[in-house]
All heavy atoms as an XYZ file, in Angstrom:
730
protein
N      23.496     83.751    -49.960
C      23.253     82.704    -48.977
C      24.007     81.426    -49.352
O      24.515     81.280    -50.443
C      21.750     82.482    -49.063
C      21.393     82.839    -50.465
C      22.347     83.948    -50.825
N      24.030     80.502    -48.409
C      24.529     79.165    -48.710
C      23.480     78.181    -48.215
O      22.623     78.521    -47.401
C      25.894     78.922    -48.082
S      25.904     78.886    -46.301
N      23.556     76.975    -48.719
C      22.555     75.967    -48.422
C      23.227     74.725    -47.867
O      24.182     74.223    -48.442
C      21.772     75.611    -49.687
C      21.202     76.817    -50.376
C      21.833     77.359    -51.484
C      20.059     77.443    -49.895
C      21.326     78.491    -52.109
C      19.546     78.567    -50.516
C      20.186     79.088    -51.622
O      19.689     80.208    -52.235
N      22.708     74.236    -46.757
C      23.148     72.972    -46.188
C      22.008     71.989    -46.371
O      20.863     72.271    -46.007
C      23.471     73.109    -44.692
C      24.636     74.010    -44.419
C      24.438     75.325    -44.012
C      25.941     73.551    -44.567
C      25.514     76.160    -43.762
C      27.022     74.382    -44.315
C      26.801     75.682    -43.917
O      27.866     76.511    -43.668
N      22.317     70.835    -46.934
C      21.297     69.832    -47.203
C      21.603     68.612    -46.351
O      22.712     68.070    -46.391
C      21.278     69.480    -48.698
C      20.992     70.761    -49.500
C      20.251     68.396    -48.985
C      21.217     70.642    -50.981
N      20.622     68.208    -45.566
C      20.760     67.073    -44.665
C      19.744     66.013    -45.051
O      18.618     66.332    -45.394
C      20.489     67.500    -43.212
C      21.426     68.560    -42.725
C      21.081     69.909    -42.808
C      22.649     68.225    -42.173
C      21.941     70.890    -42.353
C      23.517     69.202    -41.713
C      23.162     70.536    -41.807
N      20.151     64.753    -44.977
C      19.235     63.652    -45.268
C      19.475     62.525    -44.290
O      20.600     62.320    -43.818
C      19.424     63.165    -46.694
N      18.422     61.805    -44.004
C      18.504     60.663    -43.108
C      17.656     59.536    -43.654
O      17.197     59.582    -44.788
N      17.411     58.527    -42.840
C      16.614     57.394    -43.300
C      15.154     57.786    -43.506
O      14.652     58.728    -42.889
C      16.762     56.378    -42.175
C      17.072     57.194    -40.966
C      17.848     58.378    -41.459
N      14.497     57.074    -44.399
C      13.080     57.340    -44.631
C      12.868     58.718    -45.232
O      13.560     59.121    -46.151
N      11.936     59.453    -44.694
C      11.605     60.780    -45.211
C      12.206     61.900    -44.378
O      11.615     62.959    -44.242
C      10.080     60.957    -45.291
C       9.495     60.171    -46.431
O      10.157     59.922    -47.436
N       8.255     59.757    -46.283
N      13.371     61.676    -43.824
C      14.039     62.696    -43.029
C      15.000     63.478    -43.917
O      15.974     62.922    -44.420
C      14.801     62.057    -41.878
C      13.919     61.356    -40.868
C      14.731     60.702    -39.779
O      15.941     60.980    -39.667
O      14.157     59.897    -39.032
N      14.703     64.746    -44.125
C      15.586     65.604    -44.926
C      15.251     67.055    -44.627
O      14.136     67.377    -44.232
C      15.426     65.318    -46.406
N      16.248     67.918    -44.846
C      16.035     69.348    -44.650
C      17.049     70.124    -45.472
O      18.161     69.656    -45.718
C      16.182     69.719    -43.171
N      16.642     71.319    -45.877
C      17.544     72.283    -46.510
C      17.572     73.501    -45.599
O      16.530     74.106    -45.322
C      17.069     72.700    -47.919
C      17.972     73.781    -48.491
C      17.010     71.498    -48.848
N      18.762     73.842    -45.114
C      18.936     75.004    -44.251
C      19.571     76.108    -45.089
O      20.616     75.911    -45.697
C      19.825     74.687    -43.034
C      20.040     75.926    -42.182
C      19.223     73.547    -42.215
N      18.913     77.253    -45.138
C      19.439     78.420    -45.848
C      20.083     79.330    -44.816
O      19.447     79.717    -43.840
C      18.310     79.173    -46.576
O      17.627     78.255    -47.433
C      18.853     80.339    -47.377
N      21.353     79.644    -45.047
C      22.103     80.481    -44.106
C      22.601     81.741    -44.771
O      23.023     81.726    -45.917
C      23.339     79.724    -43.600
C      23.119     78.952    -42.352
C      24.447     78.490    -41.775
N      25.265     79.582    -41.271
C      25.198     80.080    -40.055
N      24.327     79.611    -39.199
N      26.001     81.049    -39.674
N      22.575     82.790    -44.013
C      23.299     84.010    -44.359
C      24.588     83.974    -43.544
O      24.879     82.985    -42.874
C      22.456     85.247    -44.024
C      21.205     85.390    -44.874
C      21.487     85.722    -46.332
O      22.643     86.066    -46.665
O      20.561     85.624    -47.138
N      25.319     85.022    -43.549
C      26.620     85.042    -42.872
C      26.528     84.729    -41.380
O      27.335     83.973    -40.845
C      27.272     86.394    -43.093
C      28.600     86.514    -42.405
C      29.298     87.758    -42.785
N      30.600     87.335    -43.280
C      31.403     88.064    -43.974
N      31.034     89.266    -44.324
N      32.566     87.623    -44.347
N      25.562     85.304    -40.683
C      25.503     85.187    -39.232
C      24.526     84.142    -38.694
O      24.649     83.729    -37.549
C      25.146     86.553    -38.617
C      26.148     87.643    -38.905
C      27.509     87.362    -38.292
O      27.620     86.834    -37.195
N      28.565     87.705    -39.024
N      23.539     83.747    -39.494
C      22.528     82.840    -38.942
C      21.721     82.166    -40.052
O      21.758     82.581    -41.210
C      21.562     83.614    -38.036
O      20.854     84.570    -38.799
N      20.983     81.148    -39.632
C      20.066     80.483    -40.552
C      18.858     81.392    -40.763
O      18.346     81.990    -39.812
C      19.623     79.146    -39.988
N      18.425     81.512    -42.001
C      17.254     82.346    -42.293
C      16.029     81.514    -42.619
O      14.912     82.021    -42.605
C      17.529     83.361    -43.425
C      18.562     84.374    -42.990
C      17.954     82.675    -44.702
N      16.239     80.221    -42.921
C      15.105     79.359    -43.229
C      15.550     77.905    -43.155
O      16.693     77.580    -43.462
C      14.559     79.640    -44.634
C      13.303     78.854    -44.935
O      12.242     79.252    -44.416
O      13.381     77.846    -45.657
N      14.630     77.058    -42.738
C      14.828     75.611    -42.808
C      13.567     75.007    -43.397
O      12.466     75.264    -42.912
C      15.086     75.004    -41.416
O      16.232     75.642    -40.844
C      15.329     73.513    -41.509
N      13.737     74.250    -44.474
C      12.602     73.548    -45.069
C      12.831     72.052    -44.904
O      13.860     71.521    -45.317
C      12.409     73.881    -46.542
C      11.142     73.216    -47.088
S      10.557     73.819    -48.677
C      11.900     73.385    -49.739
N      11.863     71.405    -44.270
C      11.918     69.969    -44.047
C      11.143     69.248    -45.144
O      10.279     69.834    -45.800
C      11.315     69.626    -42.676
C      12.083     70.241    -41.540
C      11.724     71.475    -41.010
C      13.183     69.592    -41.002
C      12.437     72.043    -39.979
C      13.908     70.149    -39.956
C      13.523     71.375    -39.459
O      14.241     71.942    -38.433
N      11.426     67.978    -45.299
C      10.709     67.175    -46.282
C       9.197     67.271    -46.068
O       8.429     67.378    -47.016
C      11.154     65.717    -46.185
C      10.494     64.818    -47.195
S      11.302     64.847    -48.779
C      12.684     63.817    -48.442
N       8.755     67.267    -44.827
C       7.331     67.287    -44.500
C       6.714     68.686    -44.521
O       5.515     68.839    -44.296
C       7.110     66.669    -43.125
O       7.831     67.411    -42.149
N       7.508     69.697    -44.807
C       7.043     71.089    -44.814
C       5.947     71.280    -45.859
O       6.066     70.791    -46.984
C       8.228     72.003    -45.140
C       7.990     73.447    -44.764
O       6.931     73.996    -45.149
O       8.860     74.028    -44.114
N       4.894     71.983    -45.506
C       3.808     72.227    -46.459
C       4.254     73.084    -47.644
O       3.612     73.078    -48.684
C       2.610     72.907    -45.763
O       3.051     74.122    -45.156
C       1.992     71.993    -44.723
N       5.376     73.786    -47.516
C       5.914     74.570    -48.632
C       6.620     73.694    -49.659
O       6.897     74.134    -50.772
C       6.890     75.636    -48.130
C       6.264     76.641    -47.177
C       7.320     77.544    -46.576
N       8.254     76.751    -45.775
C       9.430     77.166    -45.349
N       9.862     78.371    -45.676
N      10.213     76.400    -44.625
N       6.921     72.465    -49.297
C       7.602     71.546    -50.201
C       6.585     70.953    -51.177
O       5.855     70.032    -50.850
C       8.310     70.430    -49.426
C       9.025     69.469    -50.345
O       9.329     69.786    -51.489
N       9.284     68.277    -49.848
N       6.564     71.462    -52.381
C       5.597     71.029    -53.393
C       5.898     69.627    -53.919
O       5.061     69.026    -54.583
C       5.611     72.004    -54.572
C       5.249     73.413    -54.204
C       5.478     74.392    -55.340
O       6.073     74.004    -56.366
O       5.050     75.543    -55.191
N       7.073     69.109    -53.654
C       7.493     67.856    -54.272
C       7.201     66.608    -53.455
O       7.391     65.507    -53.923
C       8.988     67.935    -54.598
C       9.264     69.108    -55.514
O       8.657     69.233    -56.558
N      10.157     69.987    -55.110
N       6.768     66.751    -52.236
C       6.332     65.700    -51.314
C       7.431     64.699    -50.950
O       7.798     64.590    -49.801
C       5.084     64.955    -51.840
C       4.613     63.916    -50.849
C       3.961     65.935    -52.165
N       7.987     63.960    -51.897
C       8.938     62.895    -51.556
C      10.404     63.267    -51.797
O      11.292     62.447    -51.582
C       8.584     61.588    -52.259
C       8.616     61.632    -53.757
C       7.572     61.947    -54.575
C       9.711     61.335    -54.618
N       7.965     61.881    -55.888
C       9.274     61.492    -55.943
C      11.030     60.957    -54.398
C      10.100     61.293    -57.032
C      11.864     60.749    -55.488
C      11.382     60.915    -56.786
N      10.670     64.471    -52.255
C      12.057     64.922    -52.400
C      12.138     66.418    -52.170
O      11.155     67.141    -52.299
C      12.640     64.552    -53.779
C      11.970     65.228    -54.951
C      12.457     66.427    -55.451
C      10.870     64.651    -55.562
C      11.853     67.042    -56.536
C      10.258     65.255    -56.652
C      10.751     66.453    -57.140
N      13.328     66.878    -51.787
C      13.613     68.303    -51.672
C      14.514     68.689    -52.833
O      15.376     67.910    -53.242
C      14.323     68.624    -50.361
C      13.488     68.547    -49.096
C      14.381     68.667    -47.868
C      12.426     69.617    -49.076
N      14.325     69.874    -53.346
C      15.119     70.348    -54.472
C      15.653     71.732    -54.143
O      14.907     72.626    -53.765
C      14.235     70.415    -55.722
C      14.855     70.989    -56.977
C      16.001     70.112    -57.455
C      13.804     71.116    -58.069
N      16.975     71.897    -54.276
C      17.596     73.195    -54.025
C      18.462     73.573    -55.214
O      19.311     72.809    -55.637
C      18.459     73.153    -52.763
C      19.096     74.472    -52.427
C      18.071     75.553    -52.182
O      17.199     75.381    -51.340
N      18.152     76.647    -52.906
N      18.216     74.734    -55.769
C      19.044     75.252    -56.852
C      19.809     76.460    -56.316
O      19.961     76.607    -55.116
C      18.194     75.627    -58.088
O      17.246     76.625    -57.704
C      17.464     74.413    -58.643
N      20.239     77.337    -57.195
C      21.024     78.495    -56.786
C      20.181     79.626    -56.214
O      20.714     80.684    -55.922
C      21.806     79.044    -57.979
C      22.819     78.058    -58.485
O      22.472     76.926    -58.799
N      24.054     78.466    -58.586
N      18.893     79.411    -56.060
C      17.993     80.471    -55.605
C      17.212     79.987    -54.398
O      16.849     78.814    -54.300
C      17.035     80.871    -56.729
C      17.766     81.162    -58.007
C      17.795     80.251    -59.045
C      18.490     82.346    -58.158
C      18.509     80.502    -60.206
C      19.205     82.613    -59.311
C      19.204     81.684    -60.335
O      19.928     81.934    -61.474
N      16.929     80.900    -53.485
C      16.116     80.567    -52.321
C      14.784     79.991    -52.787
O      14.173     80.503    -53.732
C      15.867     81.808    -51.469
C      17.152     82.363    -50.862
O      18.092     81.574    -50.646
O      17.198     83.574    -50.608
N      14.331     78.937    -52.119
C      13.127     78.245    -52.575
C      11.873     79.113    -52.502
O      10.906     78.870    -53.204
C      12.924     76.937    -51.796
C      12.633     77.145    -50.355
N      11.380     77.400    -49.881
C      13.453     77.162    -49.271
C      11.429     77.557    -48.576
N      12.684     77.418    -48.178
N      11.876     80.145    -51.687
C      10.695     81.000    -51.559
C      10.686     82.131    -52.587
O       9.726     82.874    -52.666
C      10.580     81.567    -50.148
C      11.741     82.406    -49.725
C      11.884     83.756    -49.926
C      12.915     81.977    -49.048
N      13.085     84.183    -49.411
C      13.746     83.101    -48.858
C      13.364     80.745    -48.569
C      14.977     83.032    -48.224
C      14.595     80.688    -47.941
C      15.366     81.815    -47.779
N      11.748     82.244    -53.364
C      11.798     83.266    -54.408
C      11.662     82.617    -55.777
O      12.159     81.508    -56.009
C      13.117     84.027    -54.347
C      13.261     84.872    -53.107
C      14.558     85.648    -53.076
O      15.378     85.509    -54.012
O      14.755     86.388    -52.109
N      11.017     83.306    -56.672
C      10.879     82.825    -58.037
C      12.230     82.970    -58.745
O      12.853     84.028    -58.672
C       9.809     83.638    -58.755
C       9.392     83.069    -60.059
C       8.194     83.824    -60.621
C       7.766     83.175    -61.916
N       6.539     83.748    -62.416
N      12.677     81.915    -59.438
C      13.958     82.043    -60.147
C      13.825     82.962    -61.356
O      12.709     83.211    -61.828
C      14.281     80.612    -60.574
C      12.972     79.919    -60.597
C      12.109     80.591    -59.574
N      14.936     83.451    -61.873
C      14.877     84.289    -63.069
C      14.202     83.542    -64.228
O      14.315     82.315    -64.333
C      16.345     84.569    -63.395
C      17.092     84.290    -62.138
C      16.301     83.251    -61.399
N      13.532     84.264    -65.083
C      12.797     83.657    -66.194
C      13.703     82.849    -67.121
O      13.255     81.884    -67.740
C      12.064     84.735    -66.982
N      14.961     83.218    -67.209
C      15.868     82.511    -68.117
C      16.557     81.300    -67.467
O      17.414     80.672    -68.077
C      16.914     83.464    -68.688
C      17.833     84.038    -67.614
O      17.496     83.972    -66.417
O      18.900     84.558    -67.994
N      16.165     80.947    -66.255
C      16.753     79.792    -65.579
C      15.636     78.808    -65.227
O      14.926     78.979    -64.245
C      17.500     80.223    -64.323
C      18.311     79.098    -63.724
O      18.046     77.922    -64.050
O      19.212     79.385    -62.928
N      15.502     77.769    -66.035
C      14.405     76.808    -65.877
C      14.816     75.543    -65.120
O      14.053     74.583    -65.080
C      13.870     76.406    -67.261
O      14.933     75.790    -68.009
C      13.326     77.604    -68.015
N      15.996     75.545    -64.529
C      16.495     74.319    -63.895
C      15.589     73.784    -62.797
O      15.386     72.575    -62.692
C      17.896     74.541    -63.333
C      18.931     74.730    -64.413
C      20.280     75.019    -63.852
N      20.262     76.322    -63.184
C      21.207     76.751    -62.384
N      22.253     76.005    -62.140
N      21.130     77.942    -61.827
N      15.046     74.650    -61.968
C      14.217     74.173    -60.857
C      12.988     73.431    -61.376
O      12.712     72.310    -60.945
C      13.797     75.338    -59.966
C      12.990     74.882    -58.756
C      12.397     76.025    -57.979
N      13.418     76.897    -57.414
C      13.154     78.074    -56.875
N      11.925     78.541    -56.830
N      14.119     78.815    -56.378
N      12.264     74.052    -62.298
C      11.053     73.411    -62.822
C      11.379     72.140    -63.592
O      10.697     71.129    -63.468
C      10.274     74.381    -63.703
C       9.689     75.520    -62.912
O       9.500     75.426    -61.701
N       9.407     76.617    -63.578
N      12.411     72.197    -64.422
C      12.830     71.043    -65.208
C      13.189     69.870    -64.298
O      12.719     68.742    -64.485
C      14.029     71.419    -66.080
C      14.676     70.245    -66.770
C      14.204     69.796    -68.001
C      15.750     69.581    -66.193
C      14.790     68.712    -68.628
C      16.345     68.502    -66.816
C      15.859     68.062    -68.027
O      16.438     66.992    -68.639
N      14.024     70.124    -63.314
C      14.482     69.051    -62.442
C      13.344     68.466    -61.619
O      13.226     67.246    -61.487
C      15.619     69.548    -61.533
O      16.646     70.100    -62.364
C      16.191     68.432    -60.695
N      12.473     69.315    -61.094
C      11.326     68.825    -60.319
C      10.424     67.957    -61.192
O       9.990     66.882    -60.771
C      10.545     69.998    -59.732
N      10.142     68.396    -62.403
C       9.283     67.620    -63.315
C       9.910     66.266    -63.631
O       9.223     65.234    -63.635
C       9.034     68.409    -64.592
N      11.199     66.250    -63.878
C      11.852     64.986    -64.210
C      11.994     64.060    -63.010
O      11.933     62.835    -63.165
C      13.186     65.243    -64.913
C      12.985     65.635    -66.332
N      12.837     64.714    -67.332
C      12.839     66.843    -66.913
C      12.639     65.341    -68.478
N      12.628     66.642    -68.246
N      12.145     64.609    -61.820
C      12.146     63.770    -60.619
C      10.768     63.135    -60.433
O      10.664     61.946    -60.131
C      12.524     64.576    -59.374
C      13.992     64.875    -59.248
S      14.998     63.404    -58.963
C      14.505     62.971    -57.295
N       9.700     63.921    -60.635
C       8.345     63.365    -60.523
C       8.123     62.294    -61.586
O       7.536     61.249    -61.309
C       7.308     64.468    -60.606
C       7.253     65.341    -59.355
C       6.064     66.280    -59.348
N       6.164     67.307    -60.359
C       6.761     68.484    -60.203
N       7.318     68.785    -59.039
N       6.787     69.361    -61.176
N       8.588     62.534    -62.815
C       8.456     61.538    -63.890
C       9.240     60.270    -63.563
O       8.784     59.159    -63.854
C       8.951     62.093    -65.226
C       8.038     63.158    -65.808
O       6.884     63.290    -65.337
O       8.482     63.860    -66.736
N      10.419     60.432    -62.994
C      11.245     59.288    -62.625
C      10.520     58.419    -61.607
O      10.470     57.205    -61.733
C      12.582     59.779    -62.060
C      13.572     58.728    -61.595
C      14.031     57.864    -62.771
C      14.768     59.404    -60.932
N       9.928     59.058    -60.620
C       9.194     58.339    -59.585
C      10.097     57.866    -58.467
O      11.256     57.511    -58.686
N       9.551     57.852    -57.287
C      10.322     57.516    -56.096
C      10.914     56.112    -56.185
O      12.039     55.873    -55.760
C       9.424     57.640    -54.860
C      10.150     57.521    -53.560
C       9.258     57.844    -52.374
O       8.061     58.105    -52.527
N       9.823     57.842    -51.195
N      10.188     55.178    -56.760
C      10.653     53.792    -56.842
C      11.827     53.588    -57.784
O      12.528     52.585    -57.700
N      12.054     54.523    -58.699
C      13.133     54.376    -59.682
C      14.378     55.179    -59.321
O      15.329     55.213    -60.093
C      12.629     54.790    -61.065
N      14.379     55.808    -58.171
C      15.528     56.618    -57.780
C      16.707     55.720    -57.434
O      16.577     54.753    -56.678
C      15.179     57.522    -56.575
C      16.425     58.162    -55.983
C      14.195     58.592    -56.998
N      17.830     56.051    -58.021
C      19.090     55.364    -57.711
C      20.195     56.405    -57.830
O      19.957     57.511    -58.333
C      19.343     54.219    -58.694
O      19.583     54.731    -60.001
N      21.368     56.057    -57.398
C      22.493     56.978    -57.551
C      22.660     57.324    -59.031
O      22.817     58.488    -59.398
C      23.789     56.376    -56.962
C      24.991     57.233    -57.311
C      23.658     56.214    -55.461
N      22.591     56.323    -59.898
C      22.801     56.553    -61.324
C      21.692     57.397    -61.938
O      21.961     58.313    -62.718
C      22.913     55.231    -62.087
C      23.325     55.412    -63.533
C      24.716     56.029    -63.678
O      25.668     55.534    -63.107
N      24.831     57.108    -64.437
N      20.425     57.137    -61.598
C      19.332     57.897    -62.213
C      19.361     59.368    -61.794
O      19.121     60.258    -62.606
C      17.968     57.274    -61.893
O      17.683     57.345    -60.506
N      19.694     59.643    -60.548
C      19.787     61.032    -60.094
C      21.024     61.698    -60.690
O      20.962     62.856    -61.127
C      19.774     61.123    -58.552
C      20.045     62.544    -58.090
C      18.440     60.630    -58.011
N      22.129     60.981    -60.759
C      23.331     61.528    -61.388
C      23.047     61.887    -62.846
O      23.433     62.953    -63.321
C      24.488     60.540    -61.301
C      25.747     61.056    -61.939
C      26.573     61.932    -61.246
C      26.093     60.691    -63.224
C      27.731     62.435    -61.838
C      27.249     61.179    -63.826
C      28.067     62.055    -63.135
N      22.371     60.995    -63.564
C      22.025     61.264    -64.965
C      21.162     62.517    -65.080
O      21.361     63.346    -65.955
C      21.302     60.076    -65.590
C      22.197     58.869    -65.786
O      23.446     59.005    -65.701
O      21.646     57.766    -66.006
N      20.204     62.659    -64.177
C      19.302     63.813    -64.212
C      20.043     65.122    -63.951
O      19.876     66.084    -64.688
C      18.191     63.632    -63.184
C      17.158     64.734    -63.203
C      15.859     64.209    -63.774
C      16.955     65.288    -61.836
N      20.883     65.153    -62.932
C      21.567     66.412    -62.601
C      22.743     66.699    -63.522
O      23.255     67.815    -63.534
C      22.006     66.477    -61.117
C      20.807     66.353    -60.196
C      23.059     65.442    -60.794
N      23.156     65.712    -64.306
C      24.262     65.910    -65.246
C      23.800     66.378    -66.617
O      24.624     66.713    -67.463
C      25.047     64.599    -65.411
O      25.597     64.214    -64.186
N      22.509     66.363    -66.858
C      21.968     66.710    -68.174
C      21.538     68.174    -68.214
O      21.145     68.753    -67.204
C      20.785     65.809    -68.507
N      21.596     68.761    -69.397
C      21.097     70.109    -69.600
C      19.588     70.073    -69.508
O      18.983     69.090    -69.935
C      21.538     70.603    -70.985
C      21.152     72.020    -71.221
C      21.890     73.113    -70.934
C      19.929     72.494    -71.773
N      21.201     74.246    -71.260
C      19.988     73.896    -71.783
C      18.777     71.873    -72.243
C      18.947     74.689    -72.258
C      17.737     72.670    -72.703
C      17.837     74.043    -72.707
N      18.922     71.026    -68.920
C      19.426     72.298    -68.412
C      19.790     72.280    -66.923
O      20.221     73.292    -66.412
C      18.260     73.255    -68.647
C      17.055     72.423    -68.443
C      17.446     71.056    -68.983
N      19.605     71.127    -66.240
C      19.969     71.112    -64.831
C      21.427     71.483    -64.645
O      21.775     72.311    -63.814
C      19.683     69.740    -64.197
O      18.304     69.420    -64.416
C      19.973     69.748    -62.718
N      22.290     70.885    -65.442
C      23.692     71.291    -65.449
C      23.904     72.056    -66.756
O      23.659     71.511    -67.830
C      24.629     70.098    -65.397
C      26.083     70.528    -65.400
C      27.025     69.338    -65.458
O      26.786     68.377    -66.155
N      28.095     69.432    -64.687
N      24.266     73.300    -66.647
C      24.499     74.085    -67.857
C      25.913     74.654    -67.862
O      26.620     74.576    -66.868
C      23.444     75.181    -68.038
C      23.437     76.180    -66.900
O      24.451     76.446    -66.285
N      22.281     76.744    -66.618
N      26.281     75.177    -68.968
C      27.665     75.648    -69.148
C      27.926     76.991    -68.478
O      29.062     77.429    -68.418
C      27.996     75.738    -70.641
N      26.903     77.658    -68.009
C      27.089     78.990    -67.424
C      27.428     78.933    -65.959
O      27.070     78.129    -65.230
C      25.826     79.823    -67.635
C      25.592     80.053    -69.109
C      24.307     80.835    -69.353
O      23.802     81.493    -68.440
O      23.837     80.783    -70.481
């Protein structure tokens, strides 16, 4: 699949998961499946599937975004988070 991520002002955001011919899922910021409430997180795996046990990026990144807090989000703080291991890894 591929993922298209859209964002707008306020709490407007969505992740669209597409296969070759059509969209198979759209998760909005307000979606009850979104455990993170104020942000959407997309890794290399469909959000409805459990990632492989040896890939902790989703949990790590979500935990650190929650620790950072919505009020502290900036281009630099998010860049720092996604640039650090294990979110960004050598594999």
